[in-house]
C-alpha positions as CSV (number, residue, x, y, z in Angstrom):
1,X,-29.5,37.2,-142.3
2,X,-30.9,35.2,-139.3
3,X,-28.5,35.0,-136.3
4,X,-28.7,31.2,-136.0
5,X,-28.4,28.5,-138.6
6,X,-31.7,26.7,-139.1
7,X,-32.3,23.4,-137.4
8,X,-36.1,23.4,-137.9
9,X,-38.5,25.9,-139.1
10,X,-36.6,29.1,-140.0
11,X,-39.6,31.1,-138.9
12,X,-39.3,29.7,-135.4
13,X,-35.6,30.4,-135.2
14,X,-36.2,34.0,-136.3
15,X,-38.9,34.3,-133.7
16,X,-36.6,33.0,-131.0
17,X,-33.9,35.4,-132.1
18,X,-36.4,38.3,-132.0
19,X,-37.4,37.4,-128.4
20,X,-33.7,37.3,-127.4
21,X,-33.1,40.7,-129.0
22,X,-36.1,42.3,-127.4
23,X,-35.0,40.9,-124.0
24,X,-31.5,42.3,-124.5
25,X,-32.8,45.6,-125.7
26,X,-35.1,45.9,-122.7
27,X,-32.3,45.2,-120.3
28,X,-29.9,47.6,-122.1
29,X,-32.6,50.3,-122.2
30,X,-33.1,49.9,-118.4
31,X,-29.4,50.3,-117.8
32,X,-29.1,53.4,-120.0
33,X,-32.1,55.0,-118.3
34,X,-30.6,54.4,-114.9
35,X,-27.3,55.9,-116.1
36,X,-29.1,59.0,-117.4
37,X,-31.0,59.5,-114.2
38,X,-28.0,59.0,-111.9
39,X,-25.6,61.1,-114.0
40,X,-26.6,64.7,-113.4
41,X,-23.8,66.4,-115.3
42,X,-23.1,65.1,-118.7
43,X,-20.9,66.7,-121.3
44,X,-22.3,67.4,-124.8
45,X,-20.4,64.5,-126.1
46,X,-21.7,62.2,-123.3
47,X,-25.3,63.2,-124.0
48,X,-24.8,62.4,-127.7
49,X,-23.3,59.0,-126.8
50,X,-26.1,58.3,-124.4
51,X,-28.8,59.3,-126.8
52,X,-27.2,57.4,-129.7
53,X,-27.0,54.3,-127.5
54,X,-30.7,54.5,-126.6
55,X,-31.7,54.9,-130.3
56,X,-29.5,52.0,-131.3
57,X,-30.9,49.7,-128.6
58,X,-34.5,50.6,-129.7
59,X,-33.8,50.2,-133.4
60,X,-31.8,46.9,-133.3
61,X,-34.7,44.5,-132.7
62,X,-37.1,46.6,-134.8
63,X,-34.8,46.4,-137.8
64,X,-34.0,42.8,-137.3
65,X,-37.7,41.8,-137.1
66,X,-38.6,43.9,-140.2
67,X,-35.7,42.5,-142.3
68,X,-36.3,38.9,-141.1
69,X,-40.0,39.1,-142.0
70,X,-39.2,40.3,-145.6
71,X,-36.3,37.8,-145.9
72,X,-38.5,34.9,-144.8
73,X,-41.3,35.7,-147.2
74,X,-38.9,36.2,-150.1
75,X,-37.1,32.8,-149.7
76,X,-40.2,30.8,-148.7
77,X,-41.5,28.2,-151.1
78,X,-45.0,29.0,-149.8
79,X,-44.6,32.6,-151.0
80,X,-45.7,33.9,-147.5
81,X,-47.8,32.7,-144.6
82,X,-50.2,29.8,-145.1
83,X,-52.9,28.1,-143.1
84,X,-53.3,24.4,-144.1
85,X,-54.9,21.5,-142.4
86,X,-55.0,17.7,-142.6
87,X,-56.8,15.2,-140.4
88,X,-55.0,12.2,-138.9
89,X,-55.9,9.0,-137.1
90,X,-53.3,6.6,-135.6
91,X,-54.1,2.9,-135.1
92,X,-52.3,0.1,-133.3
93,X,-53.6,-3.4,-134.2
94,X,-57.2,-2.2,-134.4
95,X,-57.1,0.1,-131.4
96,X,-56.9,3.9,-131.9
97,X,-54.1,5.8,-130.3
98,X,-54.8,9.3,-129.0
99,X,-52.0,11.8,-129.1
100,X,-51.0,13.4,-125.8
101,X,-53.0,16.4,-124.7
102,X,-51.4,19.9,-124.6
103,X,-50.2,20.9,-121.1
104,X,-49.7,24.2,-119.2
105,X,-50.7,27.4,-121.0
106,X,-50.2,25.8,-124.4
107,X,-53.3,24.7,-126.4
108,X,-51.2,22.6,-128.8
109,X,-48.5,20.0,-129.1
110,X,-45.7,20.7,-131.7
111,X,-44.5,24.1,-132.8
112,X,-46.3,27.4,-133.6
113,X,-45.9,26.5,-137.3
114,X,-46.8,22.8,-137.2
115,X,-49.0,21.4,-134.4
116,X,-52.1,19.6,-133.2
117,X,-54.8,21.0,-130.9
118,X,-56.1,17.7,-129.4
119,X,-58.5,17.6,-132.4
120,X,-56.9,14.9,-134.6
121,X,-56.0,17.7,-137.1
122,X,-52.6,18.8,-138.3
123,X,-52.2,22.5,-138.5
124,X,-49.7,24.3,-140.6
125,X,-49.7,28.0,-139.7
126,X,-46.9,30.2,-140.9
127,X,-44.2,30.5,-143.6
128,X,-43.0,27.3,-145.2
129,X,-39.4,27.7,-146.3
130,X,-38.8,24.1,-147.4
131,X,-41.4,21.6,-148.5
132,X,-40.0,19.0,-146.1
133,X,-41.0,21.3,-143.2
134,X,-44.6,20.0,-143.6
135,X,-43.9,16.3,-144.1
136,X,-45.6,13.6,-142.0
137,X,-42.3,12.6,-140.5
138,X,-41.6,16.2,-139.5
139,X,-44.9,16.3,-137.7
140,X,-44.1,13.3,-135.6
141,X,-40.7,14.7,-134.8
142,X,-42.1,18.1,-133.5
143,X,-44.6,16.4,-131.3
144,X,-41.9,14.2,-129.7
145,X,-42.5,11.0,-131.7
146,X,-41.1,9.3,-134.7
147,X,-42.3,7.9,-138.0
148,X,-40.4,5.9,-140.6
149,X,-41.4,3.0,-142.9
150,X,-40.2,0.5,-140.2
151,X,-40.9,2.1,-136.8
152,X,-43.4,4.4,-135.1
153,X,-43.4,6.2,-131.8
154,X,-46.5,8.0,-130.7
155,X,-46.6,10.3,-127.6
156,X,-49.7,9.6,-125.5
157,X,-51.0,10.7,-122.2
158,X,-49.8,7.5,-120.6
159,X,-46.3,7.6,-122.3
160,X,-44.8,6.9,-125.6
161,X,-46.0,3.9,-127.6
162,X,-43.2,2.5,-129.8
163,X,-43.9,0.0,-132.5
164,X,-41.7,-1.7,-135.1
165,X,-42.1,-3.9,-138.0
166,X,-42.3,-7.5,-136.9
167,X,-43.9,-6.9,-133.5
168,X,-46.8,-9.2,-132.8
169,X,-50.4,-7.9,-132.6
170,X,-52.7,-9.4,-130.0
171,X,-54.0,-11.9,-132.7
172,X,-50.5,-13.2,-133.1
173,X,-49.9,-11.7,-136.6
174,X,-46.8,-9.6,-137.2
175,X,-47.4,-5.9,-137.4
176,X,-46.1,-3.4,-139.9
177,X,-45.9,0.4,-140.0
178,X,-48.3,1.5,-142.7
179,X,-49.8,4.8,-143.7
180,X,-52.6,5.7,-146.1
181,X,-53.9,9.1,-147.3
182,X,-57.3,9.9,-148.7
183,X,-57.3,12.7,-151.2
184,X,-60.3,14.5,-152.9
185,X,-60.7,14.5,-156.7
186,X,-62.1,17.5,-158.6
187,X,-65.3,15.6,-159.4
188,X,-66.3,15.2,-155.8
189,X,-65.1,11.7,-155.2
190,X,-62.1,10.8,-153.0
191,X,-59.5,8.0,-153.3
192,X,-57.0,6.2,-151.1
193,X,-53.3,5.9,-151.6
194,X,-50.8,3.8,-149.6
195,X,-47.6,5.7,-148.7
196,X,-44.4,3.9,-149.5
197,X,-42.3,6.3,-147.5
198,X,-44.8,7.8,-145.0
199,X,-42.2,10.0,-143.3
200,X,-41.6,11.9,-146.6
201,X,-45.2,12.6,-147.4
202,X,-45.9,16.3,-147.7
203,X,-49.3,17.6,-146.7
204,X,-51.6,18.9,-149.5
205,X,-51.9,22.7,-149.4
206,X,-55.5,22.9,-148.4
207,X,-57.2,25.1,-145.7
208,X,-60.3,22.9,-145.2
209,X,-60.7,19.2,-144.6
210,X,-61.8,17.9,-147.0
211,X,-60.3,18.9,-149.5
212,X,-57.4,18.6,-147.2
213,X,-55.9,15.1,-146.5
214,X,-57.2,12.4,-144.3
215,X,-54.1,10.5,-143.1
216,X,-54.4,7.1,-141.5
217,X,-51.4,5.6,-139.8
218,X,-52.4,2.0,-139.4
219,X,-50.0,-0.4,-137.6
220,X,-51.0,-4.0,-138.1
221,X,-50.8,-7.0,-140.5
222,X,-49.7,-6.0,-144.0
223,X,-52.6,-4.6,-146.1
224,X,-53.1,-3.0,-149.4
225,X,-55.8,-0.7,-148.1
226,X,-57.1,0.5,-144.8
227,X,-60.8,0.4,-143.7
228,X,-60.3,3.5,-141.5
229,X,-61.6,6.9,-142.5
230,X,-61.4,10.3,-140.8
231,X,-64.6,11.6,-139.3
232,X,-64.4,14.8,-141.4
233,X,-64.6,12.7,-144.6
234,X,-67.5,10.6,-143.2
235,X,-69.5,13.7,-142.4
236,X,-68.7,15.3,-145.7
237,X,-70.0,12.2,-147.5
238,X,-73.2,12.1,-145.3
239,X,-74.1,15.7,-146.1
240,X,-73.3,15.3,-149.8
241,X,-70.2,17.4,-149.9
242,X,-68.3,14.3,-151.1
243,X,-69.9,11.7,-153.4
244,X,-67.9,8.8,-151.9
245,X,-64.8,6.8,-152.5
246,X,-63.8,6.1,-156.0
247,X,-63.9,2.4,-156.9
């Protein structure tokens, strides 16, 4: 079993535990090597203990990682690693908000399993233990924001933008946190749905967009539909990959 209780993606916790074990094993192996070099005269029993200790230190992280990998795949609802995508746009009273850029050596914001590469695309790459691990609310949480049906926090390069139901837009109208998803149909058309509880929405299990979701988070006056559409859907329609939106 994993060493820690899951607080997020179990895959990430197992990965963190693996790094800890490898670090511990490397340190312990260094100590045992120094002991073997400095101790010139060891009894037969001492040699056995030293050799057994080295073997144990080497095997411990190897066994843990092998067992954890098998365990993770067995219990996962995804049945093993997946690679899914969905596109997203976030709007504030008619102005698009850009998510903050990755910093340092990282090329993404979020986690190894659930992230964005400064490309307006949600990436799910790994083993999904629970369906809620790939919810829209979970995505905002792992990138340092928040999404509920009444409030929205978006991390940007200039700081977090926080919006709540009832805040006034520049035109004086009260804003509301709303989210819409475009989904493709089997006959080549796509349709739009308004999400009642956007934080609970789980991404469609699709590798390409489309057929993967186009998600529009649109803060503004209450509306039944959004007039925004992801670029990937626009291009697909232009080249004939999609027939258009279903009336």
